[in-house]
C-alpha positions in Angstrom: 34.6 -41.4 -1.4 31.2 -40.2 -0.3 32.8 -37.7 2.1 35.0 -36.5 -0.7 32.0 -36.0 -3.1 30.1 -34.1 -0.3 33.1 -31.9 0.3 33.4 -31.0 -3.5 29.7 -30.3 -3.6 29.9 -28.0 -0.6 32.8 -26.1 -2.1 31.0 -25.8 -5.4 27.9 -24.3 -3.6 30.1 -21.9 -1.7 31.8 -20.7 -4.9 28.3 -20.2 -6.4 27.2 -18.2 -3.4 30.4 -16.1 -3.4 29.9 -15.4 -7.1 26.3 -14.4 -6.7 27.3 -12.1 -3.8 29.9 -10.4 -5.9 27.4 -9.9 -8.8 24.9 -8.4 -6.4 27.4 -6.0 -4.9 28.5 -4.9 -8.4 24.9 -4.2 -9.3 24.3 -2.2 -6.1 27.4 -0.1 -6.9 25.7 1.0 -10.2 22.7 2.2 -8.3 23.8 5.4 -6.5 20.5 6.3 -4.8 18.4 3.4 -3.5 15.1 4.1 -1.8 13.3 1.4 0.1 9.7 2.0 1.1 8.1 0.0 4.0 5.1 0.6 6.3 1.6 -0.7 7.0 -0.3 1.4 4.5 0.4 3.6 1.5 3.6 2.0 0.4 2.6 1.6 -3.2 1.2 5.1 -3.3 4.3 6.7 -1.8 6.5 4.6 -4.2 4.7 6.0 -7.2 4.6 9.6 -5.8 8.4 9.5 -5.1 9.2 8.1 -8.5 7.0 10.8 -10.3 8.6 13.6 -8.2 12.1 12.4 -9.0 11.4 12.0 -12.7 10.1 15.6 -12.7 13.4 16.7 -11.3 15.2 15.2 -14.3 16.4 12.1 -12.5 16.3 8.8 -14.4 14.2 6.8 -12.0 13.0 3.2 -12.0 10.5 1.9 -9.5 8.8 -1.3 -8.4 5.5 -1.7 -6.5 4.1 -4.8 -4.9 0.6 -3.5 -3.9 -2.5 -5.3 -5.1 -0.8 -6.0 -8.4 3.0 -5.9 -8.8 4.4 -3.4 -11.3 7.7 -2.1 -12.6 7.5 1.6 -13.4 9.9 2.6 -16.1 11.8 5.9 -16.5 8.9 7.5 -18.4 6.3 6.5 -15.8 4.8 3.6 -17.6 3.7 0.5 -15.8 4.8 -2.9 -16.7 3.0 -5.8 -15.1 5.1 -8.5 -13.3 3.9 -11.9 -14.3 4.8 -14.5 -11.7 4.9 -18.3 -12.4 4.8 -19.0 -8.6 4.1 -17.2 -5.4 5.8 -14.0 -4.5 9.3 -14.2 -3.1 11.7 -11.5 -1.8 14.4 -13.0 -4.1 12.4 -11.2 -6.9 14.1 -8.0 -5.7 17.7 -9.4 -6.4 16.8 -10.1 -10.1 15.2 -6.6 -10.4 18.3 -4.9 -8.9 20.5 -6.5 -11.6 18.0 -5.7 -14.3 17.7 -2.0 -13.1 21.6 -1.7 -12.8 21.9 -2.6 -16.5 19.8 0.5 -17.3 22.1 2.8 -15.3 19.4 4.9 -13.5 20.1 7.7 -11.2 17.6 6.5 -8.6 15.7 3.2 -7.9 12.6 3.0 -5.7 11.5 -0.3 -4.2 8.4 -1.0 -2.2 9.3 -3.5 0.4 7.6 -6.9 -0.3 8.6 -8.8 2.9 6.1 -9.3 5.8 8.0 -11.6 8.2 10.3 -9.6 10.4 13.5 -11.7 9.4 12.6 -11.3 5.7 12.2 -7.5 6.2 15.7 -7.4 7.6 17.1 -9.5 4.7 15.2 -7.4 2.1 16.9 -4.3 3.4 20.4 -5.2 4.7 21.2 -8.1 2.2 19.3 -7.0 -0.9 18.4 -3.3 -1.3 20.8 -1.7 1.2 19.0 1.6 0.9 20.6 5.1 0.9 17.1 6.4 1.9 14.7 4.3 3.9 11.0 5.1 4.3 8.4 3.9 6.7 4.9 5.3 5.9 3.1 4.4 9.1 2.7 1.7 11.7 -0.8 0.2 11.8 -2.2 -3.0 13.3 -1.8 -5.3 10.4 -0.2 -8.8 9.8 -0.2 -9.4 13.5 0.2 -13.1 13.0 3.6 -12.5 11.4 4.8 -9.3 13.1 3.4 -9.7 16.6 0.3 -8.7 18.5 1.5 -5.4 20.0 2.1 -2.2 18.1 5.6 -2.1 19.5 6.2 -5.5 17.8 4.9 -4.3 14.5 7.0 -1.1 14.8 10.2 -3.2 15.5 9.4 -5.4 12.6 9.0 -2.5 10.2 12.1 -1.0 11.8 14.1 -3.8 10.4 14.3 -1.8 7.1 15.9 1.2 8.7 19.2 1.4 6.9 22.7 1.7 8.5 24.6 4.9 8.0 21.9 6.4 5.7 18.6 8.4 5.9 15.3 7.4 7.4 12.0 9.3 6.7 8.6 8.6 8.1 5.2 10.2 8.5 4.4 7.9 11.5 4.0 10.0 14.7 2.7 7.7 17.5 5.7 5.4 17.2 8.2 7.9 15.8 10.3 7.8 19.0 10.8 4.0 18.7 11.8 4.4 15.0 14.1 7.3 15.9 15.9 5.1 18.5 16.5 2.4 15.8 17.8 5.0 13.4 20.2 6.4 16.1 21.6 3.0 16.8 22.3 2.6 13.2 23.9 6.0 12.7 21.1 7.0 10.4 19.7 10.5 10.1 16.0 10.5 11.0 13.2 12.8 9.7 9.7 12.8 10.9 7.3 14.5 8.3 4.0 16.3 8.8 1.5 17.3 6.1 0.9 20.8 7.3 2.5 22.4 4.1 0.3 20.4 1.8 -2.8 22.5 1.0 -6.3 21.4 0.1 -6.0 23.3 -3.1 -3.0 21.2 -4.1 -4.7 17.8 -3.1 -7.8 18.7 -5.1 -5.6 18.6 -8.3 -5.1 14.9 -8.0 -7.5 12.9 -10.4 -7.9 10.3 -7.6 -8.1 10.5 -3.8 -4.7 10.8 -2.3 -3.6 11.3 1.3 -1.8 14.5 2.2 0.6 12.6 4.4 1.6 10.4 1.5 2.4 13.5 -0.5 4.3 15.2 2.4 6.4 12.0 2.9 7.2 11.7 -0.8 8.1 15.4 -1.0 10.6 15.0 1.8 12.2 12.0 0.1 12.4 13.9 -3.3 14.0 17.0 -1.7 16.6 14.8 0.1 17.4 13.3 -3.3 18.1 16.8 -4.7 14.8 17.8 -6.4 13.3 21.2 -5.6 9.9 21.1 -3.8 7.8 22.9 -6.5 9.2 20.6 -9.2 8.5 17.5 -7.2 5.0 18.6 -6.3 4.2 19.3 -9.9 5.6 15.9 -10.9 3.5 14.0 -8.3 0.2 15.2 -9.9 1.1 13.1 -13.0 1.8 9.9 -11.0 -0.4 7.0 -12.1 -2.5 5.6 -9.2 -2.0 2.0 -8.0 -4.7 -0.4 -9.0 -5.8 -0.5 -5.4 -5.8 3.2 -5.0 -8.5 5.2 -3.3 -11.0 6.5 -5.9 -14.4 8.2 -6.0 -16.5 7.6 -9.0 -19.9 8.7 -10.1 -21.8 5.5 -11.2 -24.9 5.3 -13.4 -27.1 2.1 -13.6 -29.8 3.0 -16.1 -31.7 5.9 -14.4 -30.1 5.3 -11.0 -27.1 7.4 -10.1 -24.7 6.7 -7.2 -21.3 7.6 -5.9 -18.7 5.0 -5.1 -15.6 5.1 -3.0 -13.1 2.1 -3.2 -11.3 1.9 0.2 -10.8 -1.9 -0.1 -7.1 -1.7 -0.1 -7.0 -0.1 3.4 -8.4 -3.3 5.0 -7.6 -2.4 8.6 -10.0 -0.4 10.9 -7.6 2.4 11.7 -6.9 3.2 8.0 -10.5 2.7 7.0 -11.6 5.2 9.7 -9.1 7.7 8.4 -10.4 7.4 4.8 -14.0 7.6 6.0 -13.2 10.9 7.7 -11.5 12.1 4.5 -14.5 11.4 2.3 -17.5 11.7 4.6 -18.1 15.3 3.5 -18.6 14.2 0.0 -21.6 12.1 1.0 -23.7 15.1 1.9 -27.2 14.9 0.4 -27.0 11.2 -0.3 -27.8 8.1 1.8 -24.8 6.2 3.0 -24.3 2.6 2.0 -21.3 0.5 3.2 -20.2 -2.6 1.3 -18.0 -4.8 3.4 -16.1 -7.6 1.6 -15.2 -9.6 4.7 -12.6 -12.4 4.7 -13.8 -15.5 6.6 -10.3 -16.1 8.0 -10.1 -12.5 9.6 -13.0 -12.7 12.1 -11.3 -10.3 14.6 -10.9 -7.7 11.9 -14.4 -8.2 10.6 -15.6 -7.6 14.2 -13.7 -4.3 14.3 -15.2 -3.4 11.0 -18.6 -4.0 12.3 -17.9 -1.7 15.3 -16.5 1.0 12.9 -19.7 0.8 10.8 -22.0 1.0 13.8 -20.1 3.6 15.8 -18.5 5.8 13.2 -20.0 5.6 9.8 -23.7 4.9 10.8 -25.0 4.1 7.2 -28.6 3.6 6.2 -27.6 0.4 4.4 -24.9 -2.2 5.1 -24.1 -4.8 2.6 -21.8 -7.7 3.8 -20.3 -10.5 1.7 -18.8 -13.1 3.9 -19.2 -16.2 6.1 -18.2 -17.3 9.6 -19.2 -13.8 10.7 -18.6 -12.7 14.3 -21.3 -12.4 16.9 -21.5 -8.6 16.9 -23.3 -8.8 13.6 -26.4 -8.6 15.7 -25.3 -5.1 16.7 -25.7 -4.1 13.1 -28.9 -6.0 12.3 -30.5 -4.4 15.4 -29.2 -0.9 14.7 -32.2 1.6 14.3 -32.5 3.0 10.9 -30.0 0.6 9.3 -30.9 -2.1 6.8 -28.4 -5.0 6.5 -28.1 -7.2 3.4 -26.0 -10.3 3.6 -24.4 -12.2 0.7 -22.6 -15.5 1.1 -18.9 -15.8 0.5 -19.7 -17.8 -2.7 -21.6 -14.7 -4.1 -20.2 -13.6 -7.4 -19.3 -10.0 -8.4 -22.4 -10.0 -10.6 -24.6 -11.0 -7.7 -23.6 -8.0 -5.7 -23.6 -5.7 -8.7 -27.2 -6.7 -9.6 -28.2 -5.6 -6.1 -26.3 -2.3 -6.4 -28.0 -1.5 -9.7 -31.3 -1.2 -7.8 -29.9 1.5 -5.5 -30.3 5.2 -6.3 -28.7 8.4 -4.9 -26.4 6.4 -2.6 -22.9 7.1 -1.4 -21.4 3.6 -1.5 -18.3 3.1 0.6 -16.4 -0.1 -0.2 -14.2 -1.6 2.5 -12.7 -4.8 3.6 -10.4 -6.6 1.2 -9.3 -5.8 -2.4 -7.3 -8.9 -3.4 -8.9 -11.2 -6.0 -12.7 -10.8 -5.7 -12.5 -7.2 -4.6 -10.2 -6.3 -7.5 -12.6 -7.9 -9.9 -15.6 -6.1 -8.4 -14.0 -2.7 -8.7 -13.0 -3.4 -12.3 -16.6 -4.2 -13.2 -17.9 -1.1 -11.4 -15.5 1.0 -13.4 -17.6 0.1 -16.5 -20.5 2.1 -15.0 -18.4 5.2 -14.2 -19.7 8.5 -15.7 -18.4 12.1 -15.4 -20.1 14.8 -13.4 
């Protein structure tokens, strides 16, 4: 009797699974162009740029970002916040695919939300099954999940290369490895450079954007049938992600400063690239680095200390954190550099009160955006002024 009951239960579960699979395949069939965007950095930005470029070309486009705050972007480019009752799960994509299918769009654009290699494979080959796959870049991030070597990280991200489709990337160092994966999967491979994206065009963005992100999104839009000029004009109207790179003029009473939020980068290689992008804007001001350092990422904090000391060389370094690595002494002993430490328990107001006393500083915020960092940037926005 018990065996019979277990058999019936197993058959019932198999029938449910089969039904769910059929419903998912039916939903995918109603989404003719599916774009799946993965990579170490810039996924949310590229997702938004692609969606904006496609909308400009007259394609009904729905998109979803995960980023620092998950969003659905509707066919008019408006954000809708995703409210989760529990922690994020890649199963969220299945529900959205069905919801999107009911709206009958021309294109859907998904930012990959999986980190573990096996989940990245499932997200692509069982859920999205993209017609155009995108990998923004390969950077040293999530090494606990994807592996310690860059080759491991590249292989993990390569799990979202589609079969029999198109793959686009702006990664150059590991492009050969990605190209081999694409070839094995009978997928056309495109490596994109930003040489056609001019400074004049980039200066039109109301926030700081990377030319390589634009070039990557542009290639995706043209592959989807939108003319270059149309896509480029559309991208200018893309709403930035909440964690996007911004440069603000701040005023605290009589004191005026500039602030760059690079918190979302959070790895040394990406942070270095951003610093080199914005360093010229610091001319005439003293440089201040604010590092929001996670106590569970000591190795990354150590690398950030080296970056501050060797590359940025600010007059003032502010650090919020605890369990700080030993090379902190390298900063505190650096000639011409003042170091101000805040404990991990420090509130956003504690740090803000200190910043209010600064004047004529170029403040470069780095480290971590999630939670505390996001709240800090939101409060700083209240002191933003034009000019």
